[in-house]
C-alpha positions in Angstrom: 67.1 55.5 92.7 66.2 57.4 96.1 68.9 59.4 97.9 69.3 59.0 101.7 68.8 62.1 103.8 72.3 63.5 104.4 74.1 61.5 107.1 71.1 59.5 108.4 72.9 56.2 108.1 75.7 57.5 110.4 73.3 58.7 113.1 70.8 55.9 113.5 72.7 53.5 115.7 72.3 50.8 113.0 76.0 50.6 112.0 76.2 46.9 111.3 73.0 46.9 109.1 74.0 50.0 107.2 77.6 48.8 106.6 76.5 45.3 105.5 73.9 46.7 103.2 76.3 49.2 101.7 78.9 46.4 101.0 76.3 44.0 99.8 77.2 41.4 102.4 75.6 38.0 102.1 76.1 36.8 105.7 76.2 38.0 109.3 78.0 41.3 110.0 79.3 41.5 113.6 79.5 45.2 114.6 77.0 47.5 116.3 73.7 45.8 115.8 70.7 46.9 113.8 67.9 48.1 116.0 65.1 45.8 117.0 62.1 45.8 119.3 62.1 48.7 121.7 65.5 50.0 120.8 64.8 53.2 119.0 65.6 55.5 121.9 68.7 53.6 123.0 71.1 54.2 120.1 74.6 54.1 121.3 76.4 57.4 121.9 79.0 56.4 119.3 76.3 56.1 116.6 74.3 59.1 117.8 70.5 59.4 118.1 68.1 57.9 115.6 66.7 60.1 112.8 62.9 59.9 112.5 61.9 58.8 109.0 61.1 61.6 106.5 57.8 61.0 104.8 57.1 62.5 101.3 54.1 62.3 99.1 55.5 62.0 95.6 54.4 63.9 92.5 50.8 63.0 91.4 50.0 61.8 94.9 50.4 58.0 94.1 53.7 57.4 96.0 54.4 57.8 99.7 58.2 57.7 100.3 59.7 56.8 103.7 63.4 57.4 104.3 65.0 57.0 107.7 64.4 55.3 111.1 61.2 53.7 112.3 61.0 55.7 115.6 58.1 56.1 117.8 55.1 57.7 116.1 56.1 57.1 112.5 53.2 54.6 112.0 50.7 57.3 113.1 52.3 59.8 110.6 52.0 57.2 107.8 48.3 56.6 108.7 47.6 60.3 108.6 49.1 60.8 105.2 47.3 57.7 103.8 44.0 59.2 105.1 44.8 62.6 103.6 45.9 61.1 100.2 43.6 58.2 99.3 45.1 57.9 95.9 48.4 56.6 97.3 49.1 53.2 95.7 52.8 52.6 96.6 55.0 52.9 99.6 58.8 53.4 98.9 61.0 52.2 101.7 64.6 53.3 102.5 65.4 52.4 106.1 67.8 50.4 108.2 65.0 49.6 110.6 63.8 50.7 114.0 61.0 49.7 116.4 59.4 46.4 115.5 56.0 47.7 116.7 56.2 50.6 114.3 57.2 48.4 111.4 54.4 45.9 112.1 51.8 48.7 112.4 52.9 50.3 109.1 52.8 46.8 107.5 49.2 46.4 108.7 48.3 49.7 107.1 50.0 48.6 103.8 48.0 45.3 103.9 44.7 47.0 104.7 45.1 49.5 101.9 46.4 46.9 99.4 49.5 49.1 98.7 52.5 48.0 96.7 55.9 48.3 98.3 59.2 49.3 96.7 62.8 49.3 97.9 64.9 51.7 95.8 68.0 51.2 97.9 68.0 49.3 101.2 65.4 48.1 103.7 66.5 46.1 106.7 65.4 44.8 110.1 62.0 46.1 111.1 61.6 47.8 107.7 61.2 44.3 106.1 58.1 43.8 108.2 56.6 46.6 106.1 57.9 45.5 102.7 56.6 42.0 102.9 53.0 43.2 103.4 52.9 44.8 100.0 50.3 43.5 97.5 53.1 43.8 94.9 56.7 44.0 96.1 59.3 45.7 94.0 63.1 45.8 94.5 65.3 48.1 92.5 68.2 46.5 90.6 71.0 46.5 93.1 68.6 47.1 96.0 69.0 45.1 99.3 66.8 43.5 101.9 68.4 42.7 105.3 67.0 40.2 107.9 68.0 39.3 111.5 66.5 38.4 114.8 64.9 41.1 117.1 66.3 42.3 120.4 65.9 44.8 123.1 68.3 47.2 124.8 68.7 46.2 128.4 70.7 47.6 131.4 73.8 49.6 130.5 72.7 49.6 126.8 73.4 46.0 126.3 71.6 44.0 123.6 69.3 41.3 124.8 67.7 38.8 122.4 63.9 38.5 122.7 61.2 36.0 121.6 60.8 36.3 117.9 57.3 34.9 117.8 55.7 38.3 116.8 58.1 38.7 113.9 57.6 35.1 112.9 53.9 35.6 112.9 54.1 38.8 110.9 56.3 37.2 108.2 54.1 34.1 108.0 50.9 36.2 107.8 52.5 37.9 104.8 52.9 34.5 103.1 56.7 34.1 103.5 57.8 30.5 103.3 58.5 28.8 106.6 62.1 27.9 105.7 62.9 31.5 104.7 61.4 32.9 107.9 63.3 30.4 110.0 66.6 31.3 108.3 65.9 35.1 108.6 65.2 34.9 112.3 68.1 32.5 113.0 70.5 35.4 112.2 71.9 36.8 115.5 70.7 40.4 116.3 74.3 41.6 115.8 74.3 40.2 112.3 72.5 40.7 109.0 71.4 38.3 106.2 71.1 39.9 102.8 69.6 37.3 100.3 70.5 37.6 96.7 67.7 39.0 94.4 67.3 35.6 92.7 66.7 34.0 96.1 64.2 36.7 97.1 62.3 36.1 93.8 62.4 32.4 94.2 61.0 32.6 97.7 58.3 35.0 96.6 59.5 37.8 98.8 60.1 40.1 95.9 57.5 40.2 93.1 59.6 42.0 90.5 63.1 43.5 90.2 62.8 46.9 88.4 65.1 49.5 86.9 65.2 53.2 87.6 62.9 53.9 84.7 59.9 52.3 86.6 59.0 54.9 89.2 59.2 58.7 89.6 62.5 60.3 90.6 62.7 60.9 94.3 66.1 62.7 94.5 64.5 66.0 95.4 62.3 64.7 98.2 64.4 66.4 100.9 64.5 69.8 99.1 62.4 70.4 96.0 63.3 74.0 95.8 65.5 75.6 93.0 68.4 75.6 95.4 67.8 72.0 96.2 67.8 71.1 92.5 71.1 73.0 91.9 72.7 71.2 94.9 71.6 67.8 93.7 73.0 68.5 90.2 76.3 69.7 91.6 76.5 66.6 93.8 75.8 64.3 90.9 77.9 66.3 88.3 80.7 68.1 90.1 82.1 69.4 86.9 79.2 71.9 86.9 80.6 73.6 90.0 82.4 75.7 87.4 79.2 76.5 85.5 77.9 80.0 85.3 74.3 80.8 86.4 73.2 81.2 82.8 74.3 77.6 82.1 73.3 75.9 85.3 69.9 77.5 86.0 68.1 76.1 82.9 69.4 72.6 83.7 68.2 73.0 87.3 64.8 74.3 86.2 64.4 71.3 83.8 65.4 68.9 86.5 63.0 70.4 89.1 60.1 70.6 86.7 60.6 67.0 85.8 60.6 65.9 89.4 57.4 67.8 90.0 55.9 66.1 86.9 57.0 62.6 88.1 59.7 62.0 85.5 61.4 58.6 86.1 64.9 58.7 87.7 66.6 57.1 84.7 65.1 59.7 82.3 66.1 62.5 84.7 69.7 61.2 85.0 70.1 60.8 81.2 68.7 64.3 80.5 71.1 65.8 83.1 74.0 64.2 81.4 73.0 65.3 77.9 72.5 68.9 79.0 75.7 69.0 81.0 77.6 67.5 78.0 76.1 70.1 75.7 77.0 72.9 78.1 80.6 71.7 78.3 80.9 71.4 74.5 79.7 75.0 74.1 82.1 76.3 76.7 85.1 74.5 75.3 84.2 75.1 71.7 84.3 78.8 72.4 87.5 78.7 74.5 90.8 80.1 73.4 93.3 78.0 71.5 95.5 77.3 74.5 92.6 75.8 76.5 91.5 73.6 73.6 95.0 72.4 73.1 95.3 71.6 76.8 92.1 69.6 76.5 93.5 67.7 73.6 96.6 66.8 75.7 94.4 65.4 78.5 92.3 63.5 75.9 95.5 62.0 74.4 96.9 61.1 77.8 93.7 59.3 78.7 93.6 57.4 75.5 97.2 56.3 75.8 96.8 55.1 79.4 93.6 53.3 78.5 95.0 51.6 75.4 93.5 50.9 72.1 91.5 48.0 73.4 89.5 50.1 75.9 86.2 50.4 74.1 84.7 52.4 77.0 87.4 55.2 76.7 87.1 55.1 72.9 83.3 55.4 73.1 83.6 58.4 75.4 85.7 60.2 72.9 83.8 59.1 69.8 80.7 60.7 71.3 82.5 63.8 72.5 81.2 63.1 76.0 83.1 65.5 78.1 81.0 64.6 81.2 82.2 61.0 81.0 85.7 62.2 80.3 85.6 64.4 83.4 84.3 61.5 85.6 87.0 59.2 84.3 89.8 61.7 84.9 88.5 62.4 88.5 88.4 58.7 89.2 91.9 58.0 87.8 93.5 61.1 89.3 91.4 62.7 92.0 93.9 65.4 92.7 93.6 66.6 89.1 89.9 67.7 89.7 89.1 66.4 86.2 88.3 69.1 83.6 87.4 71.7 86.2 90.7 73.7 86.1 90.4 73.9 82.3 86.7 74.8 82.3 87.5 77.6 84.8 89.7 79.1 82.1 86.9 79.3 79.5 84.7 82.3 79.1 81.0 81.9 79.7 78.7 83.4 77.2 81.3 83.7 74.4 79.9 82.8 71.0 81.0 79.6 69.4 84.2 79.8 67.3 84.0 79.4 63.5 86.3 76.4 63.7 83.5 74.4 65.4 81.9 73.8 62.0 85.0 72.2 60.5 84.7 68.6 59.5 86.8 66.1 61.4 89.0 63.6 59.4 87.3 60.3 58.7 90.0 58.4 60.8 89.2 60.6 63.8 85.4 60.0 63.5 86.0 56.3 63.5 85.3 54.3 66.6 88.7 52.7 66.1 90.8 53.7 69.1 94.2 53.5 67.3 92.9 55.8 64.6 91.6 58.3 67.2 94.8 58.3 69.1 96.8 58.9 65.9 94.4 61.7 64.8 94.7 63.4 68.2 98.5 63.1 68.1 98.6 64.5 64.6 96.4 67.5 65.6 98.6 68.4 68.6 101.6 68.4 66.3 100.2 71.2 64.1 100.9 74.9 64.7 98.9 76.2 67.8 95.9 77.8 65.9 95.6 74.9 63.4 95.9 72.4 66.3 93.0 74.0 68.2 90.9 74.1 65.0 91.6 70.4 64.4 90.8 69.5 68.0 87.5 71.4 67.9 86.6 69.4 64.8 87.6 66.2 66.4 85.9 66.4 69.7 83.7 69.6 69.8 82.0 69.7 66.4 78.6 68.2 67.1 76.4 69.7 69.9 74.5 67.2 72.0 70.9 66.6 70.9 69.4 67.6 74.2 65.9 67.6 72.9 66.0 64.0 71.9 63.5 61.8 73.7 62.1 64.8 75.5 65.2 65.4 77.5 66.4 68.9 77.8 64.9 72.4 78.1 
């Protein structure tokens, strides 16, 4: 799924729309209104100026991705890119809206070119005028479309409703049912209507709801450099803040190369997790006995707090998934910083310890949570060196298969 440009939601003057979309609201949201006709240059001082949409031609030249506000001139920019890249077949939309005239003009370009439209995250207000003109209209699972009546900014920055006939005509020209259009334009300008995906499908607004495996990853659109890849990885997997360059750089290189090749987002995310898990396993497997025992205590504490019926926690440990363990620890106790303090005590580049090859007891390899808790408790009761060896066998014995399914360097 696409990543918004840093902070653009906070600066566009579309607070109600952004907040409602973020919360998945189903009805009007009365706050600062989404922008409508003629309002792009009149964002309130509290919300800050609008951020012109970023336009990126995706890998392979078949996808044009728009993220940000529909400010004056964006339609001309879209037209220029379409002329320069005749192979573009899809327009990705991530926008809280903007000028109606710009949205309608881009919608006309979409219709004339027979482009498909795709919303990976959120598209509202004037953005929907573009989406509905798509020959095929895709919505990502969890994606949201938001509708409301248009308005203008009048004297002293006050919102003034306007005749919605142009919007009504644009929606009807796209084939939207009259009842749907009437409901969408009945929403006050200060509100937002976010229909459920099933309702959008039933009305024919959305052709297909798709997962993150359908289209190329767009998370590096803002910065496809090596530094941008590293920054995105660290944002997604904060545990790797403690990674050394020798461990992080190959992961970033794989991620960047996959983006350039058009790898789907779901495949990229799964590959990152596998490589991160493999890296953590290597680091902890080679750590000194004290660090391994401390890891064992954290694992036991999590299993005890989760309980033997928590199959998610049990699955994390059965797979030796230290990435998932770190995420869970951070979520449950943010101040603990997850596994980062322990990872900082390991030594990068140390060869794996011989204990890593030891076989774990059958009870500990079982997916049965009670057996795993008992096996961990027993291991921690052994003398320090034996305890560390047993814990390595329990949780650190099998490196992740990072080459599986083509994921990994």
